[in-house]
Every structure is written in C-alpha cells, then in structure tokens.
Residue, then its C-alpha position, 0 to 999 in steps of 0.5 A: m500500500r502506498l504511504i498513508l497520509i492524513g487525507d487518506v484517513m479523512t477520505m476513508a472516514r467519509a467513505l465509511m460514513a456514506v456506506r451502510t454496513e454492519n461492520p465498518a472495521r471489516l469494510c475498512q480492512k477490506w479496503c486496505a487489502e484492496a489498496e495494497a493489491a492495487d499498489k502491487y498491480r501499479k508497481k507491476f503494470q505501471r498503471a492504476h488497478p482498474r477497480w481499486g485505483n493507484g494503491s492509495l487509501m484515498a483512491r480506494a475510498c474515492l472509488q466508493t464515494p467520490t464526493a460523499l460528505a466532502g464538507v463534514s467536520v470534526d465536530n460531527p460525532a459520526y465523523c469522529q467515530a468513523l475516524a476512530v474506526v479508520l485509525t484503529t484499523l490502520a494501527d491493527w493493519r500495520r501491527s499485523k504486517h510488522r508481525r508477519s515480517g518479523r519487525s517489532 
C-alpha cells in the first residue's frame, strides 16, 4: 500500500460514513487489502488497478464515494467515530504486517 497520509484517513472516514454496513472495521480492512493489491498491480503494470485505483487509501475510498460528505467536520460525532474506526484499523493493519515480517 502506498504511504498513508492524513487525507487518506479523512477520505476513508467519509467513505465509511456514506456506506451502510454492519461492520465498518471489516469494510475498512477490506479496503486496505484492496489498496495494497492495487499498489502491487501499479508497481507491476505501471498503471492504476482498474477497480481499486493507484494503491492509495484515498483512491480506494474515492472509488466508493467520490464526493460523499466532502464538507463534514470534526465536530460531527459520526465523523469522529468513523475516524476512530479508520485509525484503529490502520494501527491493527500495520501491527499485523510488522508481525508477519518479523519487525517489532
């Protein structure tokens, strides 16, 4: 997966808000896996993945909801909850990657 920037986190949170799901963390994990696969595809074929974008989380989230909730602010409790889900999922994702690679 490409380097994760704050814009990726914010866009993922907005996309989660726009999608009805019983398990937002699982959906976020799915999008992380798809972004990682898209990045590998981009590196191999020198172009964006046709379904999942260029390997960034923002590209993956924008494919889901291109302009959804663009103006939402951090005083929105649902947005704060979605940000928490994204950040927790990313922390877990990175921890699991480091464990598999033998890094601490």
